[in-house]
C-alpha positions in Angstrom: -16.4 11.5 4.9 -15.8 8.8 7.5 -12.4 7.2 8.1 -11.6 4.0 6.3 -12.8 0.8 7.9 -9.5 -1.0 8.2 -7.6 -2.5 11.1 -4.9 -0.5 12.9 -2.2 -3.0 11.8 -3.3 -2.8 8.1 -3.3 1.0 8.3 0.2 1.1 9.7 1.5 -1.3 7.1 -0.1 0.6 4.2 1.1 3.9 5.6 4.7 2.6 5.5 4.4 1.0 2.1 2.8 4.1 0.5 5.0 6.6 2.3 1.9 8.5 3.5 1.3 9.7 7.0 -1.1 7.6 8.9 -3.6 10.5 9.4 -3.7 11.1 5.7 -4.2 7.5 4.9 -7.2 7.2 7.2 -9.0 10.1 5.6 -7.9 9.3 2.0 -10.9 8.6 -0.3 -11.3 4.9 -0.9 -11.0 5.1 -4.7 -7.6 6.8 -4.4 -6.4 4.3 -1.8 -7.4 1.4 -4.0 -5.6 2.9 -6.9 -2.4 3.3 -4.9 -2.7 -0.3 -3.7 -3.1 -1.5 -7.3 0.1 0.4 -8.2 1.9 -1.3 -5.3 0.7 -4.7 -6.6 2.1 -3.9 -10.1 5.5 -3.0 -8.6 5.7 -6.0 -6.2 5.8 -8.8 -8.8 8.6 -7.1 -10.7 10.7 -6.8 -7.6 10.1 -10.4 -6.6 11.1 -11.7 -10.1 14.3 -9.6 -9.9 15.1 -11.1 -6.5 14.6 -14.6 -7.8 16.9 -14.0 -10.7 19.6 -12.6 -8.4 19.4 -15.7 -6.2 19.9 -18.1 -9.1 
């Protein structure tokens, strides 16, 4: 399996967001990475809505 074809900057940001070591991220199967990114996407709108309500 070859490493993911993503930029170094993207890899570092994803590693931080997912809480996964960079080396694990780069060798993670693509379908698993996409699943984890989708989970992050589901969490993000909830947090943004909560922050907007707090500011009001």
